[in-house]
Each structure stands twice: as structure tokens, then as C-alpha cells.
C-alpha positions in Angstrom: -61.6 17.9 21.5 -61.7 21.7 21.7 -61.5 24.8 19.7 -59.3 27.9 20.2 -60.9 31.2 19.2 -58.1 32.7 17.2 -58.3 35.5 14.7 -57.0 35.0 11.2 -53.9 37.1 12.0 -53.1 35.0 15.0 -53.4 31.9 12.9 -50.7 33.0 10.5 -47.9 30.5 10.3 -46.6 30.5 6.7 -44.5 33.3 5.3 -45.0 37.0 6.3 -48.4 37.5 8.0 -50.0 40.8 9.1 -48.7 40.4 12.6 -45.2 39.8 11.3 -45.3 43.1 9.4 -46.6 44.9 12.4 -43.8 43.5 14.6 -41.2 44.4 12.0 -42.6 48.0 11.7 -42.6 48.4 15.5 -39.0 47.3 15.8 -37.9 49.6 13.0 -39.8 52.6 14.5 -39.0 52.4 18.2 -36.2 49.8 18.5 -36.2 46.6 20.3 -35.4 48.2 23.6 -38.7 50.0 23.6 -40.7 46.8 23.3 -41.5 44.4 26.2 -38.7 41.8 26.3 -41.1 38.9 26.9 -43.2 39.8 23.9 -40.1 40.1 21.7 -38.9 36.8 23.0 -42.1 35.2 21.8 -42.3 36.9 18.5 -38.8 37.5 17.1 -38.7 34.3 15.2 -41.8 35.3 13.2 -39.8 38.0 11.4 -38.7 37.2 7.8 -35.7 35.0 7.6 -35.7 33.7 11.2 -38.3 31.0 11.1 -37.1 27.9 12.9 -36.0 25.2 10.6 -38.1 22.0 10.6 -38.0 18.7 8.9 -41.2 17.4 7.2 -42.5 14.4 9.0 -40.3 14.7 12.0 -41.8 13.6 15.3 -41.1 14.4 18.9 -42.2 11.1 20.4 -40.1 8.0 19.5 -42.2 5.5 17.6 -45.0 7.9 16.7 -46.4 8.0 13.2 -46.6 11.5 11.6 -50.0 12.3 10.2 -50.2 16.1 9.7 -53.2 18.0 11.0 -54.7 20.8 8.9 -52.8 24.1 9.2 -56.1 25.7 10.3 -56.3 23.6 13.4 -53.0 24.9 15.1 -50.7 27.8 15.0 -46.9 27.9 14.5 -44.9 28.7 17.6 -41.4 28.1 19.1 -42.3 26.5 22.4 -40.9 26.4 25.1 -39.0 29.5 24.1 -42.1 31.6 23.5 -44.5 29.8 25.7 -43.6 27.5 28.6 -45.0 24.0 28.4 -46.1 22.8 31.8 -49.2 20.7 31.3 -50.6 17.7 29.5 -54.3 17.6 28.7 -56.0 14.2 28.2 -58.9 13.9 25.7 -61.2 11.2 24.5 -62.4 11.4 20.8 -66.0 10.2 21.2 -65.2 8.1 18.2 -62.6 5.9 16.6 -58.9 6.6 15.8 -59.7 7.0 12.1 -62.4 9.6 13.0 -59.9 11.6 15.0 -57.4 11.7 12.2 -60.0 12.6 9.7 -61.5 15.6 11.6 -58.0 16.9 12.6 -57.0 16.9 9.0 -60.2 18.9 8.1 -59.6 22.6 8.0 -63.2 23.3 8.8 -63.0 21.5 12.1 -61.0 24.2 13.8 -59.4 21.9 16.4 -56.8 19.2 16.7 -54.5 17.6 19.4 -50.8 17.0 19.2 -51.2 13.2 19.5 -53.9 10.5 19.0 -53.6 7.2 20.8 -55.3 4.1 19.3 -56.7 1.2 21.4 -53.8 -1.0 20.5 -51.3 1.6 21.7 -50.3 3.0 18.3 -49.6 6.7 18.4 -50.0 9.3 15.7 -48.4 12.7 16.0 -50.4 15.4 14.1 -48.8 18.6 15.4 -45.3 19.3 16.6 -44.9 20.0 20.3 -43.3 23.3 19.7 -46.5 24.5 18.0 -49.8 25.5 19.6 -52.7 23.0 19.0 -56.3 24.1 19.2 -57.4 21.3 21.5 -58.4 22.7 24.9 -60.9 25.3 24.1 -58.9 27.9 26.1 -56.2 29.9 24.4 -54.0 30.2 27.5 -54.2 26.5 28.2 -53.5 25.7 24.5 -50.3 27.8 24.7 -49.0 26.0 27.7 -50.1 22.4 27.1 -49.8 19.4 24.9 -53.0 17.6 24.0 -53.3 13.8 23.7 -56.5 12.3 22.2 -57.6 8.7 22.9 -59.9 6.8 20.7 -63.1 5.7 22.4 -66.1 7.0 24.3 -66.4 8.5 27.7 -69.3 6.3 28.7 -67.6 3.0 27.6 -65.0 1.7 30.1 -63.9 -0.9 27.5 -62.6 1.9 25.3 -59.6 2.3 27.6 -57.4 -0.8 27.0 -54.3 -1.9 28.8 -52.3 -1.2 25.7 -53.7 2.3 25.4 -53.0 3.2 29.0 -49.4 1.9 28.8 -48.7 3.6 25.5 -50.3 6.9 26.5 -48.4 6.8 29.9 -45.1 6.4 28.1 -46.0 9.3 25.8 -46.9 11.6 28.7 -43.8 10.5 30.6 -41.6 11.5 27.7 -43.3 14.9 27.5 -42.9 15.4 31.2 -39.2 14.6 30.9 -38.6 16.9 27.9 -40.2 19.9 29.7 -39.6 19.0 33.3 -43.3 18.8 34.1 -44.2 17.3 37.5 -46.1 14.0 37.2 -49.2 14.9 39.2 -52.9 15.8 38.7 -52.1 19.5 38.8 -50.1 19.2 35.6 -51.7 16.2 33.9 -55.4 17.0 33.6 -58.5 16.1 31.7 -60.2 18.2 29.1 -63.1 18.6 31.5 -60.8 20.4 34.0 -59.9 23.2 31.5 -61.6 26.5 32.5 -64.5 27.5 30.3 -64.8 24.2 28.5 -68.1 22.4 28.0 -66.4 19.0 27.4 -66.6 16.0 29.8 -63.7 13.9 28.6 -61.9 11.8 29.5 -65.0 10.9 31.6 -65.8 8.8 34.7 -64.2 5.6 33.4 -60.7 7.0 32.9 -58.7 5.5 35.7 -56.6 8.5 36.9 -54.9 6.6 39.7 -53.7 3.9 37.4 -52.7 6.4 34.7 -50.6 8.6 37.0 -49.0 5.5 38.4 -48.1 4.3 35.0 -46.7 7.7 34.0 -44.6 7.8 37.1 -43.2 4.4 36.4 -42.4 5.3 32.8 -40.8 8.6 33.9 -38.6 6.7 36.4 -37.6 4.3 33.6 -36.6 7.2 31.4 -34.5 8.8 34.1 
């Protein structure tokens, strides 16, 4: 699990925040043509009246259970329109499934992943894929990735069951299909590989060869 160092203004997701007012004022003062097109492309939807419609409890992964994370542990976005999604980050909770859900629902925790996978393969989605989860401890990586937590401990090989591997692989394969992400170790990484992190998950017992093989098989099946 990781924390994104965002300011209060950057965390604004509900209604008209300070950044929204600044954007609106800039557009009115200098016109859209004077602002960088890529920045406008990322921020236009934050203006009043253009927030993307969402359905409460809707999930991106078929079969996932919706369990909402605290609003303080993610920020609203409109990915991949504002930020390209080209990476999946694999995490291990260092605890149980219930622990992950509890801390991700805690506004004081400051971090959460999009998904949590239980030992029996059950998947909870806590943040929509179009939104930015604070999971990698690196703002740029958060903006471009989807985070998947797995219950268990990095020093216990028995944490990673067959059911967990299979379910997580199907989940990652679906993400790769939706965003055309290559199934390889450059685009599917562990939290430990994120620049600047002090985390070690998923640890030495996570079988990367097996996992990538399973993701490729599931991706082929989806195709």
C-alpha cells in the first residue's frame, strides 16, 4: 500500500473546488486557445456542469463487489481521457482482506487501491478505474496505473493461493484489454518497483513467471 502526496486542492472531487474556480477564471480571462491543449483536455470536465455521470456501485470488472474507499484516499479523474492508463501495480496488504477494506475506507489512512483480491479469489473494487487511487506512493505512477491489492504477507508463500493467482490474473487481463496494455513485466509491476517507494511487496514469494503466464492466457481467452 502507498500514499500519494496531494494537496487539499488536488484532492477536490466533489462540486466546485478551488482548482475548478481557477480553471474557470483562466478560461474566461484568456480563452481556451491560450491554455495548453493537453492541460485543458485533462481538466475541462472539472468545470461546473460537465462532471462525468457515474452510477453508484458500478464496477469495471465483471463479478467484482463494490466496496467504496474513503474519498480522501483517491481523487476524481476521467481516465484514460485525462491520463493514459498503461500500467498495473501489484500489491500485498501485509494483512487480511478485511484489514485492507477497513483501512481503505478510513479517511485518515491516505491510501487505497482500486481492487482487493481475497485468498479465495473474491474481488472487491473500491475505486473506479477512471479515478486516480493513492496506492503507489508516486503521483505520476498513480495517475497512469491501476492498483491491485492481495491479502496476505510478503514473507508467507502460502498467502498466494491458486484461486488468488487465477482471479487476479483474470482481473489484470481485463484491465490490459480495456486499455491496450502489453502483458509483460514492464507494464505489470510490483509496488517495490515504483520509483521512490520504500515498500517491498509483493515480495520474493510472488511467482511472477506464473502470474504473467496466467495473465497472458486470460488475455488470449478474452480476445
